[in-house]
Each structure stands twice: as C-alpha cells, then as structure tokens.
N, CA, C, O and CB atoms as a CASP TS submission, in Angstrom:
PFRMAT TS
TARGET T0000
AUTHOR 0000-0000-0000
METHOD Language model
MODEL 1
PARENT N/A
ATOM      1  N   MET     1       0.848  -1.179   0.000  1.00  0.00           N
ATOM      2  CA  MET     1       0.000   0.000   0.000  1.00  0.00           C
ATOM      3  C   MET     1       0.893   1.242   0.000  1.00  0.00           C
ATOM      4  O   MET     1       1.856   1.328   0.762  1.00  0.00           O
ATOM      5  CB  MET     1      -0.964  -0.002   1.227  1.00  0.00           C
ATOM      6  N   GLU     2       0.566   2.180  -0.848  1.00  0.00           N
ATOM      7  CA  GLU     2       1.346   3.408  -0.988  1.00  0.00           C
ATOM      8  C   GLU     2       1.027   4.375   0.151  1.00  0.00           C
ATOM      9  O   GLU     2      -0.135   4.570   0.505  1.00  0.00           O
ATOM     10  CB  GLU     2       1.068   4.074  -2.350  1.00  0.00           C
ATOM     11  N   LYS     3       2.081   4.983   0.724  1.00  0.00           N
ATOM     12  CA  LYS     3       1.900   5.963   1.787  1.00  0.00           C
ATOM     13  C   LYS     3       1.421   7.284   1.208  1.00  0.00           C
ATOM     14  O   LYS     3       1.906   7.727   0.167  1.00  0.00           O
ATOM     15  CB  LYS     3       3.206   6.164   2.569  1.00  0.00           C
ATOM     16  N   ILE     4       0.486   7.900   1.872  1.00  0.00           N
ATOM     17  CA  ILE     4      -0.003   9.213   1.477  1.00  0.00           C
ATOM     18  C   ILE     4       0.535  10.221   2.476  1.00  0.00           C
ATOM     19  O   ILE     4       0.358  10.072   3.685  1.00  0.00           O
ATOM     20  CB  ILE     4      -1.568   9.252   1.412  1.00  0.00           C
ATOM     21  N   GLU     5       1.194  11.247   1.958  1.00  0.00           N
ATOM     22  CA  GLU     5       1.754  12.283   2.815  1.00  0.00           C
ATOM     23  C   GLU     5       0.858  13.512   2.782  1.00  0.00           C
ATOM     24  O   GLU     5       0.626  14.093   1.722  1.00  0.00           O
ATOM     25  CB  GLU     5       3.191  12.643   2.377  1.00  0.00           C
ATOM     26  N   LEU     6       0.362  13.900   3.938  1.00  0.00           N
ATOM     27  CA  LEU     6      -0.489  15.078   4.044  1.00  0.00           C
ATOM     28  C   LEU     6       0.343  16.250   4.525  1.00  0.00           C
ATOM     29  O   LEU     6       1.107  16.132   5.483  1.00  0.00           O
ATOM     30  CB  LEU     6      -1.679  14.823   4.997  1.00  0.00           C
ATOM     31  N   LYS     7       0.190  17.388   3.851  1.00  0.00           N
ATOM     32  CA  LYS     7       0.930  18.589   4.224  1.00  0.00           C
ATOM     33  C   LYS     7      -0.015  19.782   4.232  1.00  0.00           C
ATOM     34  O   LYS     7      -1.046  19.793   3.558  1.00  0.00           O
ATOM     35  CB  LYS     7       2.116  18.834   3.256  1.00  0.00           C
ATOM     36  N   THR     8       0.357  20.758   4.992  1.00  0.00           N
ATOM     37  CA  THR     8      -0.364  22.022   4.975  1.00  0.00           C
ATOM     38  C   THR     8       0.645  23.124   4.656  1.00  0.00           C
ATOM     39  O   THR     8       1.834  22.856   4.481  1.00  0.00           O
ATOM     40  CB  THR     8      -1.095  22.288   6.343  1.00  0.00           C
ATOM     41  N   ALA     9       0.176  24.331   4.585  1.00  0.00           N
ATOM     42  CA  ALA     9       1.058  25.447   4.272  1.00  0.00           C
ATOM     43  C   ALA     9       2.100  25.604   5.375  1.00  0.00           C
ATOM     44  O   ALA     9       1.792  25.397   6.549  1.00  0.00           O
ATOM     45  CB  ALA     9       0.249  26.752   4.094  1.00  0.00           C
ATOM     46  N   PRO    10       3.314  25.963   5.016  1.00  0.00           N
ATOM     47  CA  PRO    10       4.342  26.175   6.040  1.00  0.00           C
ATOM     48  C   PRO    10       4.040  27.433   6.847  1.00  0.00           C
ATOM     49  O   PRO    10       3.282  28.299   6.409  1.00  0.00           O
ATOM     50  CB  PRO    10       5.740  26.278   5.395  1.00  0.00           C
ATOM     51  N   GLY    11       4.641  27.523   8.028  1.00  0.00           N
ATOM     52  CA  GLY    11       4.481  28.721   8.841  1.00  0.00           C
ATOM     53  C   GLY    11       4.979  29.943   8.095  1.00  0.00           C
ATOM     54  O   GLY    11       5.912  29.856   7.296  1.00  0.00           O
ATOM     55  N   ASP    12       4.368  31.056   8.353  1.00  0.00           N
ATOM     56  CA  ASP    12       4.729  32.301   7.680  1.00  0.00           C
ATOM     57  C   ASP    12       4.874  33.389   8.737  1.00  0.00           C
ATOM     58  O   ASP    12       3.932  33.658   9.481  1.00  0.00           O
ATOM     59  CB  ASP    12       3.662  32.700   6.602  1.00  0.00           C
ATOM     60  N   TYR    13       6.030  34.006   8.808  1.00  0.00           N
ATOM     61  CA  TYR    13       6.300  35.012   9.837  1.00  0.00           C
ATOM     62  C   TYR    13       5.331  36.190   9.780  1.00  0.00           C
ATOM     63  O   TYR    13       5.186  36.916  10.763  1.00  0.00           O
ATOM     64  CB  TYR    13       7.716  35.519   9.699  1.00  0.00           C
ATOM     65  N   ARG    14       4.668  36.387   8.643  1.00  0.00           N
ATOM     66  CA  ARG    14       3.714  37.496   8.530  1.00  0.00           C
ATOM     67  C   ARG    14       2.434  37.215   9.305  1.00  0.00           C
ATOM     68  O   ARG    14       1.648  38.127   9.562  1.00  0.00           O
ATOM     69  CB  ARG    14       3.382  37.762   7.064  1.00  0.00           C
ATOM     70  N   PHE    15       2.223  35.951   9.678  1.00  0.00           N
ATOM     71  CA  PHE    15       0.981  35.548  10.343  1.00  0.00           C
ATOM     72  C   PHE    15       1.302  34.740  11.600  1.00  0.00           C
ATOM     73  O   PHE    15       1.081  33.529  11.623  1.00  0.00           O
ATOM     74  CB  PHE    15       0.084  34.723   9.381  1.00  0.00           C
ATOM     75  N   PRO    16       1.818  35.388  12.642  1.00  0.00           N
ATOM     76  CA  PRO    16       2.284  34.655  13.817  1.00  0.00           C
ATOM     77  C   PRO    16       1.184  34.161  14.749  1.00  0.00           C
ATOM     78  O   PRO    16       1.444  33.288  15.577  1.00  0.00           O
ATOM     79  CB  PRO    16       3.202  35.510  14.585  1.00  0.00           C
ATOM     80  N   THR    17      -0.019  34.680  14.646  1.00  0.00           N
ATOM     81  CA  THR    17      -1.076  34.285  15.570  1.00  0.00           C
ATOM     82  C   THR    17      -1.800  33.046  15.066  1.00  0.00           C
ATOM     83  O   THR    17      -1.553  32.579  13.954  1.00  0.00           O
ATOM     84  CB  THR    17      -2.069  35.430  15.770  1.00  0.00           C
ATOM     85  N   THR    18      -2.686  32.521  15.886  1.00  0.00           N
ATOM     86  CA  THR    18      -3.396  31.301  15.522  1.00  0.00           C
ATOM     87  C   THR    18      -4.516  31.536  14.509  1.00  0.00           C
ATOM     88  O   THR    18      -4.929  30.599  13.825  1.00  0.00           O
ATOM     89  CB  THR    18      -3.964  30.662  16.756  1.00  0.00           C
ATOM     90  N   ASN    19      -5.015  32.770  14.401  1.00  0.00           N
ATOM     91  CA  ASN    19      -6.059  33.058  13.428  1.00  0.00           C
ATOM     92  C   ASN    19      -5.422  33.094  12.033  1.00  0.00           C
ATOM     93  O   ASN    19      -4.605  33.966  11.736  1.00  0.00           O
ATOM     94  CB  ASN    19      -6.783  34.413  13.758  1.00  0.00           C
ATOM     95  N   GLN    20      -5.799  32.157  11.204  1.00  0.00           N
ATOM     96  CA  GLN    20      -5.167  32.012   9.895  1.00  0.00           C
ATOM     97  C   GLN    20      -5.996  32.590   8.751  1.00  0.00           C
ATOM     98  O   GLN    20      -5.717  32.310   7.585  1.00  0.00           O
ATOM     99  CB  GLN    20      -4.899  30.565   9.627  1.00  0.00           C
ATOM    100  N   SER    21      -6.996  33.383   9.066  1.00  0.00           N
ATOM    101  CA  SER    21      -7.856  33.963   8.030  1.00  0.00           C
ATOM    102  C   SER    21      -7.061  34.825   7.054  1.00  0.00           C
ATOM    103  O   SER    21      -7.223  34.702   5.840  1.00  0.00           O
ATOM    104  CB  SER    21      -8.966  34.797   8.671  1.00  0.00           C
ATOM    105  N   ARG    22      -6.216  35.680   7.572  1.00  0.00           N
ATOM    106  CA  ARG    22      -5.431  36.565   6.719  1.00  0.00           C
ATOM    107  C   ARG    22      -4.429  35.760   5.891  1.00  0.00           C
ATOM    108  O   ARG    22      -4.194  36.055   4.719  1.00  0.00           O
ATOM    109  CB  ARG    22      -4.699  37.623   7.568  1.00  0.00           C
ATOM    110  N   HIS    23      -3.846  34.744   6.516  1.00  0.00           N
ATOM    111  CA  HIS    23      -2.898  33.869   5.825  1.00  0.00           C
ATOM    112  C   HIS    23      -3.602  33.195   4.640  1.00  0.00           C
ATOM    113  O   HIS    23      -3.062  33.146   3.535  1.00  0.00           O
ATOM    114  CB  HIS    23      -2.312  32.798   6.805  1.00  0.00           C
ATOM    115  N   CYS    24      -4.786  32.687   4.878  1.00  0.00           N
ATOM    116  CA  CYS    24      -5.592  32.047   3.837  1.00  0.00           C
ATOM    117  C   CYS    24      -5.820  33.014   2.679  1.00  0.00           C
ATOM    118  O   CYS    24      -5.557  32.674   1.526  1.00  0.00           O
ATOM    119  CB  CYS    24      -6.945  31.566   4.409  1.00  0.00           C
ATOM    120  N   PHE    25      -6.305  34.211   2.980  1.00  0.00           N
ATOM    121  CA  PHE    25      -6.623  35.206   1.956  1.00  0.00           C
ATOM    122  C   PHE    25      -5.375  35.585   1.160  1.00  0.00           C
ATOM    123  O   PHE    25      -5.428  35.690  -0.066  1.00  0.00           O
ATOM    124  CB  PHE    25      -7.242  36.458   2.599  1.00  0.00           C
ATOM    125  N   THR    26      -4.261  35.789   1.848  1.00  0.00           N
ATOM    126  CA  THR    26      -3.016  36.169   1.189  1.00  0.00           C
ATOM    127  C   THR    26      -2.536  35.094   0.237  1.00  0.00           C
ATOM    128  O   THR    26      -2.099  35.402  -0.872  1.00  0.00           O
ATOM    129  CB  THR    26      -1.944  36.459   2.215  1.00  0.00           C
ATOM    130  N   ARG    27      -2.611  33.837   0.651  1.00  0.00           N
ATOM    131  CA  ARG    27      -2.181  32.735  -0.218  1.00  0.00           C
ATOM    132  C   ARG    27      -3.088  32.609  -1.441  1.00  0.00           C
ATOM    133  O   ARG    27      -2.615  32.296  -2.533  1.00  0.00           O
ATOM    134  CB  ARG    27      -2.168  31.412   0.563  1.00  0.00           C
ATOM    135  N   TYR    28      -4.377  32.849  -1.266  1.00  0.00           N
ATOM    136  CA  TYR    28      -5.314  32.836  -2.393  1.00  0.00           C
ATOM    137  C   TYR    28      -4.936  33.920  -3.403  1.00  0.00           C
ATOM    138  O   TYR    28      -4.877  33.669  -4.606  1.00  0.00           O
ATOM    139  CB  TYR    28      -6.770  33.042  -1.899  1.00  0.00           C
ATOM    140  N   VAL    29      -4.682  35.118  -2.900  1.00  0.00           N
ATOM    141  CA  VAL    29      -4.298  36.240  -3.761  1.00  0.00           C
ATOM    142  C   VAL    29      -2.963  35.951  -4.449  1.00  0.00           C
ATOM    143  O   VAL    29      -2.811  36.213  -5.642  1.00  0.00           O
ATOM    144  CB  VAL    29      -4.208  37.550  -2.940  1.00  0.00           C
ATOM    145  N   GLU    30      -1.991  35.409  -3.699  1.00  0.00           N
ATOM    146  CA  GLU    30      -0.684  35.090  -4.283  1.00  0.00           C
ATOM    147  C   GLU    30      -0.815  34.089  -5.426  1.00  0.00           C
ATOM    148  O   GLU    30      -0.140  34.217  -6.448  1.00  0.00           O
ATOM    149  CB  GLU    30       0.257  34.536  -3.211  1.00  0.00           C
ATOM    150  N   PHE    31      -1.676  33.100  -5.255  1.00  0.00           N
ATOM    151  CA  PHE    31      -1.880  32.121  -6.326  1.00  0.00           C
ATOM    152  C   PHE    31      -2.411  32.793  -7.579  1.00  0.00           C
ATOM    153  O   PHE    31      -1.891  32.562  -8.670  1.00  0.00           O
ATOM    154  CB  PHE    31      -2.841  31.020  -5.874  1.00  0.00           C
ATOM    155  N   HIS    32      -3.419  33.607  -7.443  1.00  0.00           N
ATOM    156  CA  HIS    32      -4.031  34.225  -8.621  1.00  0.00           C
ATOM    157  C   HIS    32      -3.127  35.282  -9.262  1.00  0.00           C
ATOM    158  O   HIS    32      -3.175  35.486 -10.475  1.00  0.00           O
ATOM    159  CB  HIS    32      -5.363  34.854  -8.241  1.00  0.00           C
ATOM    160  N   ARG    33      -2.317  35.943  -8.464  1.00  0.00           N
ATOM    161  CA  ARG    33      -1.316  36.856  -9.036  1.00  0.00           C
ATOM    162  C   ARG    33      -0.279  36.081  -9.841  1.00  0.00           C
ATOM    163  O   ARG    33       0.123  36.504 -10.924  1.00  0.00           O
ATOM    164  CB  ARG    33      -0.622  37.669  -7.924  1.00  0.00           C
ATOM    165  N   CYS    34       0.148  34.945  -9.300  1.00  0.00           N
ATOM    166  CA  CYS    34       1.139  34.110  -9.976  1.00  0.00           C
ATOM    167  C   CYS    34       0.590  33.608 -11.314  1.00  0.00           C
ATOM    168  O   CYS    34       1.278  33.656 -12.334  1.00  0.00           O
ATOM    169  CB  CYS    34       1.545  32.917  -9.079  1.00  0.00           C
ATOM    170  N   VAL    35      -0.642  33.133 -11.297  1.00  0.00           N
ATOM    171  CA  VAL    35      -1.267  32.629 -12.530  1.00  0.00           C
ATOM    172  C   VAL    35      -1.409  33.762 -13.548  1.00  0.00           C
ATOM    173  O   VAL    35      -1.192  33.555 -14.742  1.00  0.00           O
ATOM    174  CB  VAL    35      -2.659  32.000 -12.225  1.00  0.00           C
ATOM    175  N   ALA    36      -1.771  34.949 -13.083  1.00  0.00           N
ATOM    176  CA  ALA    36      -1.918  36.093 -13.993  1.00  0.00           C
ATOM    177  C   ALA    36      -0.577  36.470 -14.613  1.00  0.00           C
ATOM    178  O   ALA    36      -0.515  36.870 -15.775  1.00  0.00           O
ATOM    179  CB  ALA    36      -2.513  37.302 -13.250  1.00  0.00           C
ATOM    180  N   ALA    37       0.490  36.342 -13.835  1.00  0.00           N
ATOM    181  CA  ALA    37       1.811  36.728 -14.322  1.00  0.00           C
ATOM    182  C   ALA    37       2.476  35.650 -15.168  1.00  0.00           C
ATOM    183  O   ALA    37       3.188  35.966 -16.121  1.00  0.00           O
ATOM    184  CB  ALA    37       2.698  37.067 -13.161  1.00  0.00           C
ATOM    185  N   LYS    38       2.252  34.375 -14.829  1.00  0.00           N
ATOM    186  CA  LYS    38       3.007  33.292 -15.458  1.00  0.00           C
ATOM    187  C   LYS    38       2.172  32.338 -16.301  1.00  0.00           C
ATOM    188  O   LYS    38       2.724  31.505 -17.020  1.00  0.00           O
ATOM    189  CB  LYS    38       3.705  32.516 -14.413  1.00  0.00           C
ATOM    190  N   GLY    39       0.849  32.449 -16.220  1.00  0.00           N
ATOM    191  CA  GLY    39      -0.013  31.589 -17.013  1.00  0.00           C
ATOM    192  C   GLY    39      -0.597  30.442 -16.212  1.00  0.00           C
ATOM    193  O   GLY    39      -0.092  30.080 -15.150  1.00  0.00           O
ATOM    194  N   ASP    40      -1.673  29.878 -16.744  1.00  0.00           N
ATOM    195  CA  ASP    40      -2.408  28.811 -16.053  1.00  0.00           C
ATOM    196  C   ASP    40      -1.584  27.551 -15.813  1.00  0.00           C
ATOM    197  O   ASP    40      -1.839  26.827 -14.851  1.00  0.00           O
ATOM    198  CB  ASP    40      -3.629  28.452 -16.843  1.00  0.00           C
ATOM    199  N   ASP    41      -0.621  27.281 -16.652  1.00  0.00           N
ATOM    200  CA  ASP    41       0.139  26.040 -16.550  1.00  0.00           C
ATOM    201  C   ASP    41       1.459  26.189 -15.805  1.00  0.00           C
ATOM    202  O   ASP    41       2.285  25.278 -15.840  1.00  0.00           O
ATOM    203  CB  ASP    41       0.405  25.507 -17.915  1.00  0.00           C
ATOM    204  N   ALA    42       1.675  27.307 -15.136  1.00  0.00           N
ATOM    205  CA  ALA    42       2.946  27.552 -14.442  1.00  0.00           C
ATOM    206  C   ALA    42       3.052  26.664 -13.201  1.00  0.00           C
ATOM    207  O   ALA    42       2.255  26.782 -12.270  1.00  0.00           O
ATOM    208  CB  ALA    42       3.074  29.048 -14.047  1.00  0.00           C
ATOM    209  N   SER    43       4.028  25.790 -13.202  1.00  0.00           N
ATOM    210  CA  SER    43       4.179  24.847 -12.090  1.00  0.00           C
ATOM    211  C   SER    43       4.565  25.549 -10.790  1.00  0.00           C
ATOM    212  O   SER    43       4.236  25.057  -9.711  1.00  0.00           O
ATOM    213  CB  SER    43       5.225  23.797 -12.434  1.00  0.00           C
ATOM    214  N   GLU    44       5.254  26.684 -10.871  1.00  0.00           N
ATOM    215  CA  GLU    44       5.661  27.377  -9.654  1.00  0.00           C
ATOM    216  C   GLU    44       4.476  27.984  -8.901  1.00  0.00           C
ATOM    217  O   GLU    44       4.609  28.343  -7.731  1.00  0.00           O
ATOM    218  CB  GLU    44       6.660  28.464  -9.993  1.00  0.00           C
ATOM    219  N   CYS    45       3.321  28.101  -9.556  1.00  0.00           N
ATOM    220  CA  CYS    45       2.123  28.623  -8.890  1.00  0.00           C
ATOM    221  C   CYS    45       1.410  27.539  -8.086  1.00  0.00           C
ATOM    222  O   CYS    45       0.605  27.847  -7.207  1.00  0.00           O
ATOM    223  CB  CYS    45       1.161  29.220  -9.921  1.00  0.00           C
ATOM    224  N   GLU    46       1.695  26.303  -8.375  1.00  0.00           N
ATOM    225  CA  GLU    46       0.986  25.198  -7.740  1.00  0.00           C
ATOM    226  C   GLU    46       1.172  25.187  -6.218  1.00  0.00           C
ATOM    227  O   GLU    46       0.262  24.787  -5.493  1.00  0.00           O
ATOM    228  CB  GLU    46       1.458  23.879  -8.326  1.00  0.00           C
ATOM    229  N   LYS    47       2.330  25.617  -5.730  1.00  0.00           N
ATOM    230  CA  LYS    47       2.544  25.629  -4.278  1.00  0.00           C
ATOM    231  C   LYS    47       1.561  26.582  -3.592  1.00  0.00           C
ATOM    232  O   LYS    47       1.071  26.288  -2.502  1.00  0.00           O
ATOM    233  CB  LYS    47       3.998  26.037  -3.949  1.00  0.00           C
ATOM    234  N   PHE    48       1.274  27.720  -4.229  1.00  0.00           N
ATOM    235  CA  PHE    48       0.314  28.652  -3.640  1.00  0.00           C
ATOM    236  C   PHE    48      -1.088  28.052  -3.632  1.00  0.00           C
ATOM    237  O   PHE    48      -1.854  28.269  -2.694  1.00  0.00           O
ATOM    238  CB  PHE    48       0.316  29.981  -4.407  1.00  0.00           C
ATOM    239  N   ALA    49      -1.421  27.302  -4.670  1.00  0.00           N
ATOM    240  CA  ALA    49      -2.722  26.633  -4.717  1.00  0.00           C
ATOM    241  C   ALA    49      -2.843  25.629  -3.573  1.00  0.00           C
ATOM    242  O   ALA    49      -3.874  25.568  -2.903  1.00  0.00           O
ATOM    243  CB  ALA    49      -2.922  25.924  -6.075  1.00  0.00           C
ATOM    244  N   LYS    50      -1.800  24.852  -3.353  1.00  0.00           N
ATOM    245  CA  LYS    50      -1.818  23.883  -2.252  1.00  0.00           C
ATOM    246  C   LYS    50      -1.968  24.587  -0.913  1.00  0.00           C
ATOM    247  O   LYS    50      -2.696  24.118  -0.038  1.00  0.00           O
ATOM    248  CB  LYS    50      -0.538  23.034  -2.258  1.00  0.00           C
ATOM    249  N   TYR    51      -1.282  25.710  -0.755  1.00  0.00           N
ATOM    250  CA  TYR    51      -1.344  26.449   0.503  1.00  0.00           C
ATOM    251  C   TYR    51      -2.752  26.959   0.767  1.00  0.00           C
ATOM    252  O   TYR    51      -3.303  26.718   1.841  1.00  0.00           O
ATOM    253  CB  TYR    51      -0.357  27.616   0.486  1.00  0.00           C
ATOM    254  N   TYR    52      -3.343  27.664  -0.199  1.00  0.00           N
ATOM    255  CA  TYR    52      -4.662  28.222   0.087  1.00  0.00           C
ATOM    256  C   TYR    52      -5.717  27.133   0.213  1.00  0.00           C
ATOM    257  O   TYR    52      -6.668  27.280   0.981  1.00  0.00           O
ATOM    258  CB  TYR    52      -5.064  29.208  -1.000  1.00  0.00           C
ATOM    259  N   ARG    53      -5.564  26.045  -0.528  1.00  0.00           N
ATOM    260  CA  ARG    53      -6.541  24.955  -0.408  1.00  0.00           C
ATOM    261  C   ARG    53      -6.477  24.270   0.947  1.00  0.00           C
ATOM    262  O   ARG    53      -7.482  23.751   1.433  1.00  0.00           O
ATOM    263  CB  ARG    53      -6.317  23.930  -1.502  1.00  0.00           C
ATOM    264  N   SER    54      -5.302  24.268   1.557  1.00  0.00           N
ATOM    265  CA  SER    54      -5.185  23.642   2.880  1.00  0.00           C
ATOM    266  C   SER    54      -5.606  24.593   4.001  1.00  0.00           C
ATOM    267  O   SER    54      -5.979  24.141   5.084  1.00  0.00           O
ATOM    268  CB  SER    54      -3.750  23.174   3.114  1.00  0.00           C
ATOM    269  N   LEU    55      -5.552  25.890   3.756  1.00  0.00           N
ATOM    270  CA  LEU    55      -5.872  26.871   4.798  1.00  0.00           C
ATOM    271  C   LEU    55      -7.303  27.388   4.744  1.00  0.00           C
ATOM    272  O   LEU    55      -7.894  27.663   5.788  1.00  0.00           O
ATOM    273  CB  LEU    55      -4.935  28.026   4.698  1.00  0.00           C
ATOM    274  N   CYS    56      -7.866  27.524   3.558  1.00  0.00           N
ATOM    275  CA  CYS    56      -9.136  28.222   3.383  1.00  0.00           C
ATOM    276  C   CYS    56     -10.334  27.278   3.373  1.00  0.00           C
ATOM    277  O   CYS    56     -10.281  26.210   2.763  1.00  0.00           O
ATOM    278  CB  CYS    56      -9.109  29.014   2.101  1.00  0.00           C
ATOM    279  N   PRO    57     -11.412  27.670   4.047  1.00  0.00           N
ATOM    280  CA  PRO    57     -12.655  26.911   3.923  1.00  0.00           C
ATOM    281  C   PRO    57     -13.162  26.951   2.480  1.00  0.00           C
ATOM    282  O   PRO    57     -13.063  27.979   1.811  1.00  0.00           O
ATOM    283  CB  PRO    57     -13.728  27.467   4.886  1.00  0.00           C
ATOM    284  N   ALA    58     -13.692  25.851   2.018  1.00  0.00           N
ATOM    285  CA  ALA    58     -14.170  25.750   0.629  1.00  0.00           C
ATOM    286  C   ALA    58     -15.228  26.804   0.312  1.00  0.00           C
ATOM    287  O   ALA    58     -15.289  27.296  -0.814  1.00  0.00           O
ATOM    288  CB  ALA    58     -14.742  24.355   0.368  1.00  0.00           C
ATOM    289  N   GLU    59     -16.057  27.156   1.289  1.00  0.00           N
ATOM    290  CA  GLU    59     -17.102  28.158   1.069  1.00  0.00           C
ATOM    291  C   GLU    59     -16.490  29.516   0.722  1.00  0.00           C
ATOM    292  O   GLU    59     -17.015  30.237  -0.125  1.00  0.00           O
ATOM    293  CB  GLU    59     -17.997  28.283   2.316  1.00  0.00           C
ATOM    294  N   TRP    60     -15.384  29.861   1.375  1.00  0.00           N
ATOM    295  CA  TRP    60     -14.716  31.127   1.085  1.00  0.00           C
ATOM    296  C   TRP    60     -14.163  31.124  -0.329  1.00  0.00           C
ATOM    297  O   TRP    60     -14.322  32.089  -1.076  1.00  0.00           O
ATOM    298  CB  TRP    60     -13.592  31.391   2.095  1.00  0.00           C
ATOM    299  N   VAL    61     -13.512  30.030  -0.684  1.00  0.00           N
ATOM    300  CA  VAL    61     -12.910  29.925  -2.016  1.00  0.00           C
ATOM    301  C   VAL    61     -13.991  30.015  -3.089  1.00  0.00           C
ATOM    302  O   VAL    61     -13.817  30.702  -4.096  1.00  0.00           O
ATOM    303  CB  VAL    61     -12.118  28.601  -2.158  1.00  0.00           C
ATOM    304  N   ASP    62     -15.098  29.326  -2.874  1.00  0.00           N
ATOM    305  CA  ASP    62     -16.210  29.384  -3.829  1.00  0.00           C
ATOM    306  C   ASP    62     -16.712  30.820  -3.982  1.00  0.00           C
ATOM    307  O   ASP    62     -16.957  31.284  -5.096  1.00  0.00           O
ATOM    308  CB  ASP    62     -17.366  28.460  -3.375  1.00  0.00           C
ATOM    309  N   ARG    63     -16.860  31.513  -2.868  1.00  0.00           N
ATOM    310  CA  ARG    63     -17.351  32.901  -2.901  1.00  0.00           C
ATOM    311  C   ARG    63     -16.343  33.807  -3.603  1.00  0.00           C
ATOM    312  O   ARG    63     -16.725  34.646  -4.419  1.00  0.00           O
ATOM    313  CB  ARG    63     -17.625  33.420  -1.466  1.00  0.00           C
ATOM    314  N   TRP    64     -15.064  33.642  -3.289  1.00  0.00           N
ATOM    315  CA  TRP    64     -14.036  34.477  -3.929  1.00  0.00           C
ATOM    316  C   TRP    64     -13.947  34.204  -5.423  1.00  0.00           C
ATOM    317  O   TRP    64     -13.764  35.131  -6.213  1.00  0.00           O
ATOM    318  CB  TRP    64     -12.672  34.237  -3.279  1.00  0.00           C
ATOM    319  N   ASN    65     -14.075  32.938  -5.818  1.00  0.00           N
ATOM    320  CA  ASN    65     -14.058  32.613  -7.246  1.00  0.00           C
ATOM    321  C   ASN    65     -15.227  33.284  -7.960  1.00  0.00           C
ATOM    322  O   ASN    65     -15.081  33.815  -9.061  1.00  0.00           O
ATOM    323  CB  ASN    65     -14.110  31.086  -7.456  1.00  0.00           C
ATOM    324  N   GLU    66     -16.375  33.250  -7.318  1.00  0.00           N
ATOM    325  CA  GLU    66     -17.565  33.889  -7.895  1.00  0.00           C
ATOM    326  C   GLU    66     -17.359  35.410  -7.986  1.00  0.00           C
ATOM    327  O   GLU    66     -17.727  36.029  -8.984  1.00  0.00           O
ATOM    328  CB  GLU    66     -18.831  33.563  -7.043  1.00  0.00           C
ATOM    329  N   GLN    67     -16.778  35.997  -6.956  1.00  0.00           N
ATOM    330  CA  GLN    67     -16.517  37.441  -6.972  1.00  0.00           C
ATOM    331  C   GLN    67     -15.521  37.809  -8.068  1.00  0.00           C
ATOM    332  O   GLN    67     -15.685  38.829  -8.739  1.00  0.00           O
ATOM    333  CB  GLN    67     -15.988  37.905  -5.607  1.00  0.00           C
ATOM    334  N   ARG    68     -14.496  36.990  -8.252  1.00  0.00           N
ATOM    335  CA  ARG    68     -13.522  37.259  -9.321  1.00  0.00           C
ATOM    336  C   ARG    68     -14.202  37.198 -10.680  1.00  0.00           C
ATOM    337  O   ARG    68     -13.965  38.052 -11.534  1.00  0.00           O
ATOM    338  CB  ARG    68     -12.349  36.250  -9.267  1.00  0.00           C
ATOM    339  N   GLU    69     -15.042  36.199 -10.883  1.00  0.00           N
ATOM    340  CA  GLU    69     -15.759  36.052 -12.157  1.00  0.00           C
ATOM    341  C   GLU    69     -16.659  37.257 -12.429  1.00  0.00           C
ATOM    342  O   GLU    69     -16.831  37.660 -13.579  1.00  0.00           O
ATOM    343  CB  GLU    69     -16.597  34.764 -12.154  1.00  0.00           C
ATOM    344  N   ASN    70     -17.234  37.835 -11.363  1.00  0.00           N
ATOM    345  CA  ASN    70     -18.133  38.968 -11.508  1.00  0.00           C
ATOM    346  C   ASN    70     -17.413  40.317 -11.455  1.00  0.00           C
ATOM    347  O   ASN    70     -18.045  41.366 -11.578  1.00  0.00           O
ATOM    348  CB  ASN    70     -19.182  38.915 -10.437  1.00  0.00           C
ATOM    349  N   GLY    71     -16.085  40.285 -11.269  1.00  0.00           N
ATOM    350  CA  GLY    71     -15.304  41.517 -11.242  1.00  0.00           C
ATOM    351  C   GLY    71     -15.448  42.339  -9.977  1.00  0.00           C
ATOM    352  O   GLY    71     -15.181  43.541  -9.993  1.00  0.00           O
ATOM    353  N   VAL    72     -15.871  41.706  -8.858  1.00  0.00           N
ATOM    354  CA  VAL    72     -16.060  42.453  -7.621  1.00  0.00           C
ATOM    355  C   VAL    72     -15.216  41.893  -6.466  1.00  0.00           C
ATOM    356  O   VAL    72     -15.528  42.132  -5.299  1.00  0.00           O
ATOM    357  CB  VAL    72     -17.530  42.445  -7.238  1.00  0.00           C
ATOM    358  N   PHE    73     -14.164  41.161  -6.785  1.00  0.00           N
ATOM    359  CA  PHE    73     -13.299  40.610  -5.741  1.00  0.00           C
ATOM    360  C   PHE    73     -12.610  41.754  -4.996  1.00  0.00           C
ATOM    361  O   PHE    73     -12.059  42.655  -5.628  1.00  0.00           O
ATOM    362  CB  PHE    73     -12.245  39.635  -6.349  1.00  0.00           C
ATOM    363  N   PRO    74     -12.636  41.729  -3.655  1.00  0.00           N
ATOM    364  CA  PRO    74     -12.117  42.858  -2.878  1.00  0.00           C
ATOM    365  C   PRO    74     -10.600  42.919  -2.774  1.00  0.00           C
ATOM    366  O   PRO    74     -10.064  43.913  -2.284  1.00  0.00           O
ATOM    367  CB  PRO    74     -12.683  42.810  -1.513  1.00  0.00           C
ATOM    368  N   GLY    75      -9.903  41.902  -3.214  1.00  0.00           N
ATOM    369  CA  GLY    75      -8.446  41.870  -3.049  1.00  0.00           C
ATOM    370  C   GLY    75      -7.690  42.431  -4.232  1.00  0.00           C
ATOM    371  O   GLY    75      -8.249  42.643  -5.308  1.00  0.00           O
ATOM    372  N   PRO    76      -6.401  42.669  -4.011  1.00  0.00           N
ATOM    373  CA  PRO    76      -5.543  43.217  -5.061  1.00  0.00           C
ATOM    374  C   PRO    76      -4.995  42.113  -5.978  1.00  0.00           C
ATOM    375  O   PRO    76      -3.965  41.511  -5.677  1.00  0.00           O
ATOM    376  CB  PRO    76      -4.382  44.002  -4.435  1.00  0.00           C
ATOM    377  N   LEU    77      -5.669  41.857  -7.067  1.00  0.00           N
ATOM    378  CA  LEU    77      -5.200  40.828  -7.999  1.00  0.00           C
ATOM    379  C   LEU    77      -4.449  41.461  -9.096  1.00  0.00           C
ATOM    380  O   LEU    77      -3.965  40.770  -9.993  1.00  0.00           O
ATOM    381  CB  LEU    77      -6.343  40.008  -8.558  1.00  0.00           C
TER
END
C-alpha cells in the first residue's frame, strides 16, 4: 500500500497568531497573481494553490471565485 503524505502550508512570519484567516486570503491572492503573471500552466504557482486549499474553507474559495468572475473581488489581484 502506498503511503499518502499530508501537508499544509508552512508557517509564515507574517501571520504569527493562531487566526489564519489573513494567511488564507493572502495565499489565495498570491496564487491568482502568480497565474496572472506566469499563465495557467505555471508549475511554480501550484505551491500557492496547495497552501490556500489547505488553509481556506471551501465556502470562502467558492465565494471568492464567484466574486472574481463577476469583477467584484475585494483583493488586489
């Protein structure tokens, strides 16, 4: 049987407290900035995707994706 390794985003000095909401949002924004700069197939952006997917509730991601599609996302993309 193959071992499955589970990982989450590494610690980030910008987010020292236990509330990871800001960390989640920042990683989401970093991923989309990376994709915008390097393209959808850029492998170096995948780490940001893994980070935000491990930190962010799916409901938030769904809402942010919808906001981006509608042009009303509140973050700096």
